[in-house]
PDB file with one MODEL, atoms N, CA, C and O in Angstrom:
MODEL        1
ATOM      1  N   MET A   1     -24.192 -23.343 -26.046  1.00  0.00           N
ATOM      2  CA  MET A   1     -23.284 -23.490 -24.925  1.00  0.00           C
ATOM      3  C   MET A   1     -23.197 -22.174 -24.168  1.00  0.00           C
ATOM      4  O   MET A   1     -23.223 -21.101 -24.771  1.00  0.00           O
ATOM      5  N   TYR A   2     -23.095 -22.258 -22.871  1.00  0.00           N
ATOM      6  CA  TYR A   2     -22.982 -21.070 -22.035  1.00  0.00           C
ATOM      7  C   TYR A   2     -21.596 -20.446 -22.158  1.00  0.00           C
ATOM      8  O   TYR A   2     -20.620 -21.133 -22.458  1.00  0.00           O
ATOM      9  N   GLU A   3     -21.521 -19.140 -21.924  1.00  0.00           N
ATOM     10  CA  GLU A   3     -20.238 -18.444 -21.911  1.00  0.00           C
ATOM     11  C   GLU A   3     -19.811 -18.234 -20.470  1.00  0.00           C
ATOM     12  O   GLU A   3     -20.646 -18.007 -19.594  1.00  0.00           O
ATOM     13  N   TYR A   4     -18.525 -18.309 -20.230  1.00  0.00           N
ATOM     14  CA  TYR A   4     -17.986 -18.081 -18.887  1.00  0.00           C
ATOM     15  C   TYR A   4     -18.075 -16.607 -18.508  1.00  0.00           C
ATOM     16  O   TYR A   4     -18.067 -15.727 -19.369  1.00  0.00           O
ATOM     17  N   ASN A   5     -18.160 -16.355 -17.202  1.00  0.00           N
ATOM     18  CA  ASN A   5     -17.978 -14.994 -16.710  1.00  0.00           C
ATOM     19  C   ASN A   5     -16.547 -14.583 -17.016  1.00  0.00           C
ATOM     20  O   ASN A   5     -15.690 -15.432 -17.262  1.00  0.00           O
ATOM     21  N   LYS A   6     -16.287 -13.269 -17.001  1.00  0.00           N
ATOM     22  CA  LYS A   6     -15.011 -12.713 -17.463  1.00  0.00           C
ATOM     23  C   LYS A   6     -13.785 -13.395 -16.872  1.00  0.00           C
ATOM     24  O   LYS A   6     -12.910 -13.818 -17.627  1.00  0.00           O
ATOM     25  N   VAL A   7     -13.690 -13.517 -15.563  1.00  0.00           N
ATOM     26  CA  VAL A   7     -12.487 -14.079 -14.959  1.00  0.00           C
ATOM     27  C   VAL A   7     -12.300 -15.546 -15.356  1.00  0.00           C
ATOM     28  O   VAL A   7     -11.175 -15.994 -15.576  1.00  0.00           O
ATOM     29  N   TYR A   8     -13.390 -16.280 -15.445  1.00  0.00           N
ATOM     30  CA  TYR A   8     -13.298 -17.676 -15.862  1.00  0.00           C
ATOM     31  C   TYR A   8     -12.927 -17.787 -17.344  1.00  0.00           C
ATOM     32  O   TYR A   8     -12.230 -18.716 -17.749  1.00  0.00           O
ATOM     33  N   GLN A   9     -13.395 -16.838 -18.138  1.00  0.00           N
ATOM     34  CA  GLN A   9     -13.044 -16.817 -19.561  1.00  0.00           C
ATOM     35  C   GLN A   9     -11.548 -16.569 -19.725  1.00  0.00           C
ATOM     36  O   GLN A   9     -10.897 -17.195 -20.562  1.00  0.00           O
ATOM     37  N   GLU A  10     -11.010 -15.657 -18.926  1.00  0.00           N
ATOM     38  CA  GLU A  10      -9.574 -15.380 -18.992  1.00  0.00           C
ATOM     39  C   GLU A  10      -8.770 -16.619 -18.606  1.00  0.00           C
ATOM     40  O   GLU A  10      -7.754 -16.926 -19.231  1.00  0.00           O
ATOM     41  N   LEU A  11      -9.228 -17.326 -17.578  1.00  0.00           N
ATOM     42  CA  LEU A  11      -8.552 -18.559 -17.174  1.00  0.00           C
ATOM     43  C   LEU A  11      -8.666 -19.625 -18.265  1.00  0.00           C
ATOM     44  O   LEU A  11      -7.713 -20.361 -18.520  1.00  0.00           O
ATOM     45  N   ALA A  12      -9.830 -19.706 -18.904  1.00  0.00           N
ATOM     46  CA  ALA A  12     -10.039 -20.707 -19.960  1.00  0.00           C
ATOM     47  C   ALA A  12      -9.115 -20.458 -21.150  1.00  0.00           C
ATOM     48  O   ALA A  12      -8.715 -21.398 -21.837  1.00  0.00           O
ATOM     49  N   GLU A  13      -8.783 -19.207 -21.388  1.00  0.00           N
ATOM     50  CA  GLU A  13      -7.874 -18.883 -22.484  1.00  0.00           C
ATOM     51  C   GLU A  13      -6.446 -19.308 -22.166  1.00  0.00           C
ATOM     52  O   GLU A  13      -5.656 -19.578 -23.070  1.00  0.00           O
ATOM     53  N   ILE A  14      -6.119 -19.367 -20.882  1.00  0.00           N
ATOM     54  CA  ILE A  14      -4.780 -19.765 -20.446  1.00  0.00           C
ATOM     55  C   ILE A  14      -4.706 -21.270 -20.213  1.00  0.00           C
ATOM     56  O   ILE A  14      -3.742 -21.924 -20.612  1.00  0.00           O
ATOM     57  N   LEU A  15      -5.728 -21.806 -19.568  1.00  0.00           N
ATOM     58  CA  LEU A  15      -5.766 -23.219 -19.189  1.00  0.00           C
ATOM     59  C   LEU A  15      -6.679 -23.974 -20.137  1.00  0.00           C
ATOM     60  O   LEU A  15      -6.763 -23.648 -21.321  1.00  0.00           O
ATOM     61  N   ASN A  16      -7.363 -24.982 -19.616  1.00  0.00           N
ATOM     62  CA  ASN A  16      -8.375 -25.682 -20.392  1.00  0.00           C
ATOM     63  C   ASN A  16      -9.673 -25.682 -19.590  1.00  0.00           C
ATOM     64  O   ASN A  16      -9.672 -25.359 -18.402  1.00  0.00           O
ATOM     65  N   GLU A  17     -10.764 -26.040 -20.230  1.00  0.00           N
ATOM     66  CA  GLU A  17     -12.074 -25.963 -19.580  1.00  0.00           C
ATOM     67  C   GLU A  17     -12.167 -26.857 -18.345  1.00  0.00           C
ATOM     68  O   GLU A  17     -12.809 -26.484 -17.363  1.00  0.00           O
ATOM     69  N   ARG A  18     -11.541 -28.022 -18.379  1.00  0.00           N
ATOM     70  CA  ARG A  18     -11.571 -28.941 -17.241  1.00  0.00           C
ATOM     71  C   ARG A  18     -10.912 -28.294 -16.012  1.00  0.00           C
ATOM     72  O   ARG A  18     -11.428 -28.387 -14.898  1.00  0.00           O
ATOM     73  N   ASP A  19      -9.775 -27.645 -16.234  1.00  0.00           N
ATOM     74  CA  ASP A  19      -9.082 -26.976 -15.122  1.00  0.00           C
ATOM     75  C   ASP A  19      -9.876 -25.781 -14.603  1.00  0.00           C
ATOM     76  O   ASP A  19      -9.896 -25.522 -13.399  1.00  0.00           O
ATOM     77  N   VAL A  20     -10.525 -25.056 -15.502  1.00  0.00           N
ATOM     78  CA  VAL A  20     -11.347 -23.918 -15.086  1.00  0.00           C
ATOM     79  C   VAL A  20     -12.500 -24.406 -14.212  1.00  0.00           C
ATOM     80  O   VAL A  20     -12.842 -23.760 -13.222  1.00  0.00           O
ATOM     81  N   GLU A  21     -13.091 -25.524 -14.566  1.00  0.00           N
ATOM     82  CA  GLU A  21     -14.176 -26.077 -13.760  1.00  0.00           C
ATOM     83  C   GLU A  21     -13.673 -26.521 -12.387  1.00  0.00           C
ATOM     84  O   GLU A  21     -14.385 -26.369 -11.394  1.00  0.00           O
ATOM     85  N   LYS A  22     -12.457 -27.068 -12.317  1.00  0.00           N
ATOM     86  CA  LYS A  22     -11.864 -27.440 -11.025  1.00  0.00           C
ATOM     87  C   LYS A  22     -11.657 -26.203 -10.162  1.00  0.00           C
ATOM     88  O   LYS A  22     -11.961 -26.207  -8.969  1.00  0.00           O
ATOM     89  N   ILE A  23     -11.141 -25.150 -10.776  1.00  0.00           N
ATOM     90  CA  ILE A  23     -10.933 -23.898 -10.041  1.00  0.00           C
ATOM     91  C   ILE A  23     -12.271 -23.374  -9.544  1.00  0.00           C
ATOM     92  O   ILE A  23     -12.391 -22.963  -8.390  1.00  0.00           O
ATOM     93  N   TYR A  24     -13.265 -23.388 -10.403  1.00  0.00           N
ATOM     94  CA  TYR A  24     -14.601 -22.924 -10.030  1.00  0.00           C
ATOM     95  C   TYR A  24     -15.149 -23.718  -8.844  1.00  0.00           C
ATOM     96  O   TYR A  24     -15.633 -23.132  -7.876  1.00  0.00           O
ATOM     97  N   LYS A  25     -15.075 -25.031  -8.916  1.00  0.00           N
ATOM     98  CA  LYS A  25     -15.626 -25.876  -7.855  1.00  0.00           C
ATOM     99  C   LYS A  25     -14.898 -25.694  -6.529  1.00  0.00           C
ATOM    100  O   LYS A  25     -15.519 -25.773  -5.469  1.00  0.00           O
ATOM    101  N   ASN A  26     -13.600 -25.452  -6.576  1.00  0.00           N
ATOM    102  CA  ASN A  26     -12.806 -25.347  -5.352  1.00  0.00           C
ATOM    103  C   ASN A  26     -12.730 -23.942  -4.768  1.00  0.00           C
ATOM    104  O   ASN A  26     -12.510 -23.787  -3.567  1.00  0.00           O
ATOM    105  N   PHE A  27     -12.910 -22.918  -5.597  1.00  0.00           N
ATOM    106  CA  PHE A  27     -12.686 -21.549  -5.124  1.00  0.00           C
ATOM    107  C   PHE A  27     -13.847 -20.594  -5.350  1.00  0.00           C
ATOM    108  O   PHE A  27     -13.726 -19.409  -5.036  1.00  0.00           O
ATOM    109  N   ARG A  28     -14.959 -21.063  -5.879  1.00  0.00           N
ATOM    110  CA  ARG A  28     -16.068 -20.144  -6.174  1.00  0.00           C
ATOM    111  C   ARG A  28     -16.510 -19.412  -4.921  1.00  0.00           C
ATOM    112  O   ARG A  28     -16.591 -19.981  -3.832  1.00  0.00           O
ATOM    113  N   GLY A  29     -16.789 -18.151  -5.108  1.00  0.00           N
ATOM    114  CA  GLY A  29     -17.241 -17.315  -4.001  1.00  0.00           C
ATOM    115  C   GLY A  29     -16.109 -16.787  -3.136  1.00  0.00           C
ATOM    116  O   GLY A  29     -16.338 -15.948  -2.265  1.00  0.00           O
ATOM    117  N   MET A  30     -14.908 -17.261  -3.359  1.00  0.00           N
ATOM    118  CA  MET A  30     -13.762 -16.826  -2.563  1.00  0.00           C
ATOM    119  C   MET A  30     -12.993 -15.742  -3.311  1.00  0.00           C
ATOM    120  O   MET A  30     -12.986 -15.695  -4.542  1.00  0.00           O
ATOM    121  N   GLN A  31     -12.358 -14.889  -2.552  1.00  0.00           N
ATOM    122  CA  GLN A  31     -11.453 -13.927  -3.158  1.00  0.00           C
ATOM    123  C   GLN A  31     -10.059 -14.534  -3.079  1.00  0.00           C
ATOM    124  O   GLN A  31      -9.587 -14.870  -1.993  1.00  0.00           O
ATOM    125  N   VAL A  32      -9.406 -14.673  -4.210  1.00  0.00           N
ATOM    126  CA  VAL A  32      -8.098 -15.318  -4.267  1.00  0.00           C
ATOM    127  C   VAL A  32      -7.048 -14.267  -4.596  1.00  0.00           C
ATOM    128  O   VAL A  32      -7.220 -13.466  -5.515  1.00  0.00           O
ATOM    129  N   ASN A  33      -5.964 -14.281  -3.839  1.00  0.00           N
ATOM    130  CA  ASN A  33      -4.864 -13.349  -4.040  1.00  0.00           C
ATOM    131  C   ASN A  33      -3.642 -14.147  -4.474  1.00  0.00           C
ATOM    132  O   ASN A  33      -3.230 -15.072  -3.775  1.00  0.00           O
ATOM    133  N   PHE A  34      -3.062 -13.807  -5.608  1.00  0.00           N
ATOM    134  CA  PHE A  34      -1.879 -14.497  -6.094  1.00  0.00           C
ATOM    135  C   PHE A  34      -0.649 -13.678  -5.716  1.00  0.00           C
ATOM    136  O   PHE A  34      -0.510 -12.539  -6.161  1.00  0.00           O
ATOM    137  N   PRO A  35       0.246 -14.238  -4.902  1.00  0.00           N
ATOM    138  CA  PRO A  35       1.462 -13.516  -4.512  1.00  0.00           C
ATOM    139  C   PRO A  35       2.315 -13.161  -5.727  1.00  0.00           C
ATOM    140  O   PRO A  35       2.229 -13.809  -6.770  1.00  0.00           O
ATOM    141  N   MET A  36       3.130 -12.136  -5.583  1.00  0.00           N
ATOM    142  CA  MET A  36       4.013 -11.699  -6.662  1.00  0.00           C
ATOM    143  C   MET A  36       5.059 -12.758  -6.981  1.00  0.00           C
ATOM    144  O   MET A  36       5.527 -12.846  -8.117  1.00  0.00           O
ATOM    145  N   ARG A  37       5.423 -13.552  -6.002  1.00  0.00           N
ATOM    146  CA  ARG A  37       6.454 -14.564  -6.203  1.00  0.00           C
ATOM    147  C   ARG A  37       5.832 -15.951  -6.205  1.00  0.00           C
ATOM    148  O   ARG A  37       4.989 -16.268  -5.366  1.00  0.00           O
ATOM    149  N   LEU A  38       6.249 -16.757  -7.142  1.00  0.00           N
ATOM    150  CA  LEU A  38       5.733 -18.118  -7.258  1.00  0.00           C
ATOM    151  C   LEU A  38       6.314 -19.017  -6.177  1.00  0.00           C
ATOM    152  O   LEU A  38       5.621 -19.883  -5.642  1.00  0.00           O
ATOM    153  N   TYR A  39       7.591 -18.811  -5.858  1.00  0.00           N
ATOM    154  CA  TYR A  39       8.291 -19.696  -4.921  1.00  0.00           C
ATOM    155  C   TYR A  39       8.381 -19.071  -3.536  1.00  0.00           C
ATOM    156  O   TYR A  39       8.590 -17.866  -3.396  1.00  0.00           O
ATOM    157  N   SER A  40       8.220 -19.906  -2.514  1.00  0.00           N
ATOM    158  CA  SER A  40       8.312 -19.404  -1.142  1.00  0.00           C
ATOM    159  C   SER A  40       9.762 -19.079  -0.810  1.00  0.00           C
ATOM    160  O   SER A  40      10.690 -19.671  -1.361  1.00  0.00           O
ATOM    161  N   ARG A  41       9.935 -18.140   0.090  1.00  0.00           N
ATOM    162  CA  ARG A  41      11.274 -17.737   0.535  1.00  0.00           C
ATOM    163  C   ARG A  41      12.008 -18.938   1.125  1.00  0.00           C
ATOM    164  O   ARG A  41      13.200 -19.128   0.880  1.00  0.00           O
ATOM    165  N   GLU A  42      11.294 -19.742   1.899  1.00  0.00           N
ATOM    166  CA  GLU A  42      11.901 -20.908   2.538  1.00  0.00           C
ATOM    167  C   GLU A  42      12.438 -21.905   1.511  1.00  0.00           C
ATOM    168  O   GLU A  42      13.527 -22.451   1.683  1.00  0.00           O
ATOM    169  N   SER A  43      11.676 -22.138   0.451  1.00  0.00           N
ATOM    170  CA  SER A  43      12.126 -23.109  -0.556  1.00  0.00           C
ATOM    171  C   SER A  43      13.319 -22.581  -1.342  1.00  0.00           C
ATOM    172  O   SER A  43      14.209 -23.348  -1.708  1.00  0.00           O
ATOM    173  N   VAL A  44      13.344 -21.272  -1.606  1.00  0.00           N
ATOM    174  CA  VAL A  44      14.484 -20.688  -2.313  1.00  0.00           C
ATOM    175  C   VAL A  44      15.728 -20.789  -1.430  1.00  0.00           C
ATOM    176  O   VAL A  44      16.812 -21.133  -1.900  1.00  0.00           O
ATOM    177  N   LYS A  45      15.553 -20.486  -0.162  1.00  0.00           N
ATOM    178  CA  LYS A  45      16.674 -20.557   0.777  1.00  0.00           C
ATOM    179  C   LYS A  45      17.198 -21.996   0.886  1.00  0.00           C
ATOM    180  O   LYS A  45      18.408 -22.220   0.924  1.00  0.00           O
ATOM    181  N   LYS A  46      16.289 -22.952   0.934  1.00  0.00           N
ATOM    182  CA  LYS A  46      16.676 -24.363   1.006  1.00  0.00           C
ATOM    183  C   LYS A  46      17.444 -24.773  -0.255  1.00  0.00           C
ATOM    184  O   LYS A  46      18.441 -25.490  -0.175  1.00  0.00           O
ATOM    185  N   GLU A  47      16.981 -24.321  -1.398  1.00  0.00           N
ATOM    186  CA  GLU A  47      17.656 -24.627  -2.662  1.00  0.00           C
ATOM    187  C   GLU A  47      19.045 -23.992  -2.692  1.00  0.00           C
ATOM    188  O   GLU A  47      20.005 -24.621  -3.138  1.00  0.00           O
ATOM    189  N   LEU A  48      19.155 -22.766  -2.226  1.00  0.00           N
ATOM    190  CA  LEU A  48      20.454 -22.101  -2.168  1.00  0.00           C
ATOM    191  C   LEU A  48      21.417 -22.855  -1.263  1.00  0.00           C
ATOM    192  O   LEU A  48      22.609 -22.947  -1.552  1.00  0.00           O
ATOM    193  N   ALA A  49      20.898 -23.392  -0.172  1.00  0.00           N
ATOM    194  CA  ALA A  49      21.726 -24.122   0.785  1.00  0.00           C
ATOM    195  C   ALA A  49      22.290 -25.408   0.188  1.00  0.00           C
ATOM    196  O   ALA A  49      23.337 -25.879   0.629  1.00  0.00           O
ATOM    197  N   THR A  50      21.619 -25.979  -0.802  1.00  0.00           N
ATOM    198  CA  THR A  50      22.098 -27.225  -1.413  1.00  0.00           C
ATOM    199  C   THR A  50      23.254 -26.989  -2.382  1.00  0.00           C
ATOM    200  O   THR A  50      23.996 -27.914  -2.714  1.00  0.00           O
ATOM    201  N   HIS A  51      23.400 -25.739  -2.833  1.00  0.00           N
ATOM    202  CA  HIS A  51      24.484 -25.404  -3.767  1.00  0.00           C
ATOM    203  C   HIS A  51      25.725 -25.002  -2.985  1.00  0.00           C
ATOM    204  O   HIS A  51      25.806 -23.903  -2.436  1.00  0.00           O
ATOM    205  N   LYS A  52      26.673 -25.899  -2.945  1.00  0.00           N
ATOM    206  CA  LYS A  52      27.906 -25.633  -2.202  1.00  0.00           C
ATOM    207  C   LYS A  52      28.887 -24.809  -3.033  1.00  0.00           C
ATOM    208  O   LYS A  52      29.758 -24.137  -2.481  1.00  0.00           O
ATOM    209  N   GLY A  53      28.750 -24.861  -4.344  1.00  0.00           N
ATOM    210  CA  GLY A  53      29.668 -24.153  -5.233  1.00  0.00           C
ATOM    211  C   GLY A  53      29.207 -22.735  -5.505  1.00  0.00           C
ATOM    212  O   GLY A  53      28.534 -22.111  -4.685  1.00  0.00           O
ATOM    213  N   GLU A  54      29.574 -22.253  -6.645  1.00  0.00           N
ATOM    214  CA  GLU A  54      29.252 -20.892  -7.069  1.00  0.00           C
ATOM    215  C   GLU A  54      27.762 -20.767  -7.413  1.00  0.00           C
ATOM    216  O   GLU A  54      27.190 -21.624  -8.085  1.00  0.00           O
ATOM    217  N   ILE A  55      27.157 -19.688  -6.938  1.00  0.00           N
ATOM    218  CA  ILE A  55      25.745 -19.429  -7.208  1.00  0.00           C
ATOM    219  C   ILE A  55      25.660 -18.180  -8.076  1.00  0.00           C
ATOM    220  O   ILE A  55      26.250 -17.148  -7.757  1.00  0.00           O
ATOM    221  N   ASP A  56      24.924 -18.285  -9.166  1.00  0.00           N
ATOM    222  CA  ASP A  56      24.690 -17.115 -10.011  1.00  0.00           C
ATOM    223  C   ASP A  56      23.526 -16.336  -9.395  1.00  0.00           C
ATOM    224  O   ASP A  56      22.358 -16.646  -9.631  1.00  0.00           O
ATOM    225  N   ILE A  57      23.865 -15.334  -8.614  1.00  0.00           N
ATOM    226  CA  ILE A  57      22.872 -14.589  -7.835  1.00  0.00           C
ATOM    227  C   ILE A  57      21.870 -13.895  -8.745  1.00  0.00           C
ATOM    228  O   ILE A  57      20.666 -13.943  -8.493  1.00  0.00           O
ATOM    229  N   LYS A  58      22.352 -13.256  -9.793  1.00  0.00           N
ATOM    230  CA  LYS A  58      21.471 -12.527 -10.702  1.00  0.00           C
ATOM    231  C   LYS A  58      20.487 -13.478 -11.390  1.00  0.00           C
ATOM    232  O   LYS A  58      19.298 -13.181 -11.500  1.00  0.00           O
ATOM    233  N   ASP A  59      20.994 -14.613 -11.846  1.00  0.00           N
ATOM    234  CA  ASP A  59      20.145 -15.615 -12.503  1.00  0.00           C
ATOM    235  C   ASP A  59      19.107 -16.169 -11.532  1.00  0.00           C
ATOM    236  O   ASP A  59      17.938 -16.328 -11.884  1.00  0.00           O
ATOM    237  N   THR A  60      19.541 -16.462 -10.309  1.00  0.00           N
ATOM    238  CA  THR A  60      18.616 -16.972  -9.287  1.00  0.00           C
ATOM    239  C   THR A  60      17.533 -15.952  -8.989  1.00  0.00           C
ATOM    240  O   THR A  60      16.363 -16.303  -8.841  1.00  0.00           O
ATOM    241  N   ALA A  61      17.927 -14.686  -8.902  1.00  0.00           N
ATOM    242  CA  ALA A  61      16.956 -13.617  -8.650  1.00  0.00           C
ATOM    243  C   ALA A  61      15.924 -13.548  -9.773  1.00  0.00           C
ATOM    244  O   ALA A  61      14.729 -13.419  -9.507  1.00  0.00           O
ATOM    245  N   MET A  62      16.369 -13.632 -11.006  1.00  0.00           N
ATOM    246  CA  MET A  62      15.445 -13.561 -12.142  1.00  0.00           C
ATOM    247  C   MET A  62      14.501 -14.762 -12.167  1.00  0.00           C
ATOM    248  O   MET A  62      13.312 -14.612 -12.448  1.00  0.00           O
ATOM    249  N   LYS A  63      15.031 -15.958 -11.872  1.00  0.00           N
ATOM    250  CA  LYS A  63      14.213 -17.172 -11.909  1.00  0.00           C
ATOM    251  C   LYS A  63      13.161 -17.190 -10.799  1.00  0.00           C
ATOM    252  O   LYS A  63      12.050 -17.683 -10.999  1.00  0.00           O
ATOM    253  N   THR A  64      13.514 -16.652  -9.632  1.00  0.00           N
ATOM    254  CA  THR A  64      12.632 -16.766  -8.472  1.00  0.00           C
ATOM    255  C   THR A  64      11.739 -15.547  -8.230  1.00  0.00           C
ATOM    256  O   THR A  64      10.741 -15.637  -7.514  1.00  0.00           O
ATOM    257  N   GLY A  65      12.100 -14.411  -8.827  1.00  0.00           N
ATOM    258  CA  GLY A  65      11.315 -13.198  -8.616  1.00  0.00           C
ATOM    259  C   GLY A  65      11.742 -12.406  -7.390  1.00  0.00           C
ATOM    260  O   GLY A  65      11.144 -11.380  -7.067  1.00  0.00           O
ATOM    261  N   TYR A  66      12.776 -12.882  -6.710  1.00  0.00           N
ATOM    262  CA  TYR A  66      13.318 -12.143  -5.573  1.00  0.00           C
ATOM    263  C   TYR A  66      14.424 -11.223  -6.078  1.00  0.00           C
ATOM    264  O   TYR A  66      15.018 -11.478  -7.126  1.00  0.00           O
ATOM    265  N   SER A  67      14.700 -10.161  -5.339  1.00  0.00           N
ATOM    266  CA  SER A  67      15.749  -9.230  -5.750  1.00  0.00           C
ATOM    267  C   SER A  67      17.125  -9.830  -5.492  1.00  0.00           C
ATOM    268  O   SER A  67      17.275 -10.767  -4.707  1.00  0.00           O
ATOM    269  N   VAL A  68      18.122  -9.273  -6.166  1.00  0.00           N
ATOM    270  CA  VAL A  68      19.509  -9.690  -5.960  1.00  0.00           C
ATOM    271  C   VAL A  68      19.877  -9.475  -4.495  1.00  0.00           C
ATOM    272  O   VAL A  68      20.535 -10.315  -3.881  1.00  0.00           O
ATOM    273  N   TYR A  69      19.445  -8.339  -3.940  1.00  0.00           N
ATOM    274  CA  TYR A  69      19.709  -8.030  -2.531  1.00  0.00           C
ATOM    275  C   TYR A  69      19.139  -9.115  -1.616  1.00  0.00           C
ATOM    276  O   TYR A  69      19.816  -9.555  -0.687  1.00  0.00           O
ATOM    277  N   THR A  70      17.913  -9.547  -1.868  1.00  0.00           N
ATOM    278  CA  THR A  70      17.271 -10.573  -1.044  1.00  0.00           C
ATOM    279  C   THR A  70      17.982 -11.908  -1.172  1.00  0.00           C
ATOM    280  O   THR A  70      18.156 -12.615  -0.179  1.00  0.00           O
ATOM    281  N   ILE A  71      18.395 -12.260  -2.380  1.00  0.00           N
ATOM    282  CA  ILE A  71      19.134 -13.517  -2.580  1.00  0.00           C
ATOM    283  C   ILE A  71      20.441 -13.468  -1.794  1.00  0.00           C
ATOM    284  O   ILE A  71      20.816 -14.446  -1.148  1.00  0.00           O
ATOM    285  N   ARG A  72      21.132 -12.335  -1.848  1.00  0.00           N
ATOM    286  CA  ARG A  72      22.379 -12.189  -1.080  1.00  0.00           C
ATOM    287  C   ARG A  72      22.119 -12.323   0.420  1.00  0.00           C
ATOM    288  O   ARG A  72      22.887 -12.962   1.140  1.00  0.00           O
ATOM    289  N   ARG A  73      21.031 -11.712   0.877  1.00  0.00           N
ATOM    290  CA  ARG A  73      20.676 -11.831   2.298  1.00  0.00           C
ATOM    291  C   ARG A  73      20.414 -13.279   2.680  1.00  0.00           C
ATOM    292  O   ARG A  73      20.846 -13.728   3.742  1.00  0.00           O
ATOM    293  N   MET A  74      19.712 -14.014   1.828  1.00  0.00           N
ATOM    294  CA  MET A  74      19.440 -15.426   2.090  1.00  0.00           C
ATOM    295  C   MET A  74      20.749 -16.212   2.198  1.00  0.00           C
ATOM    296  O   MET A  74      20.918 -17.041   3.092  1.00  0.00           O
ATOM    297  N   ILE A  75      21.662 -15.937   1.277  1.00  0.00           N
ATOM    298  CA  ILE A  75      22.958 -16.636   1.301  1.00  0.00           C
ATOM    299  C   ILE A  75      23.700 -16.315   2.579  1.00  0.00           C
ATOM    300  O   ILE A  75      24.288 -17.205   3.195  1.00  0.00           O
ATOM    301  N   ASN A  76      23.682 -15.062   2.987  1.00  0.00           N
ATOM    302  CA  ASN A  76      24.341 -14.682   4.248  1.00  0.00           C
ATOM    303  C   ASN A  76      23.684 -15.332   5.458  1.00  0.00           C
ATOM    304  O   ASN A  76      24.367 -15.718   6.407  1.00  0.00           O
ATOM    305  N   GLU A  77      22.371 -15.454   5.427  1.00  0.00           N
ATOM    306  CA  GLU A  77      21.658 -16.128   6.518  1.00  0.00           C
ATOM    307  C   GLU A  77      22.070 -17.606   6.599  1.00  0.00           C
ATOM    308  O   GLU A  77      22.248 -18.158   7.684  1.00  0.00           O
ATOM    309  N   ILE A  78      22.214 -18.224   5.429  1.00  0.00           N
ATOM    310  CA  ILE A  78      22.623 -19.632   5.381  1.00  0.00           C
ATOM    311  C   ILE A  78      24.027 -19.780   5.964  1.00  0.00           C
ATOM    312  O   ILE A  78      24.292 -20.689   6.750  1.00  0.00           O
ATOM    313  N   LYS A  79      24.916 -18.879   5.568  1.00  0.00           N
ATOM    314  CA  LYS A  79      26.294 -18.926   6.064  1.00  0.00           C
ATOM    315  C   LYS A  79      26.349 -18.714   7.564  1.00  0.00           C
ATOM    316  O   LYS A  79      27.222 -19.261   8.237  1.00  0.00           O
ATOM    317  N   GLY A  80      25.421 -17.922   8.098  1.00  0.00           N
ATOM    318  CA  GLY A  80      25.393 -17.625   9.520  1.00  0.00           C
ATOM    319  C   GLY A  80      24.785 -18.724  10.363  1.00  0.00           C
ATOM    320  O   GLY A  80      24.923 -18.710  11.587  1.00  0.00           O
ATOM    321  N   GLU A  81      24.119 -19.669   9.740  1.00  0.00           N
ATOM    322  CA  GLU A  81      23.441 -20.738  10.485  1.00  0.00           C
ATOM    323  C   GLU A  81      24.375 -21.860  10.848  1.00  0.00           C
ATOM    324  O   GLU A  81      23.957 -22.833  11.476  1.00  0.00           O
TER     325      GLU A  81
ENDMDL
END
């Protein structure tokens, strides 16, 4: 059996071979950049807007990867809209 190139081997250790092959087929030859944050700012802001009660800012910041300051800014933007 053939061995994967390094980056594909690292993915295979995290995922499964079927998923690695999908990634290969869809992205081969491309340079892919993974953002530091998994969730978009817009989706976090939308989620914050749905919470009418108390929001645990620190917990939200940890879950989303945004800073406490940024979460507070988002909340203030929502209040201003």
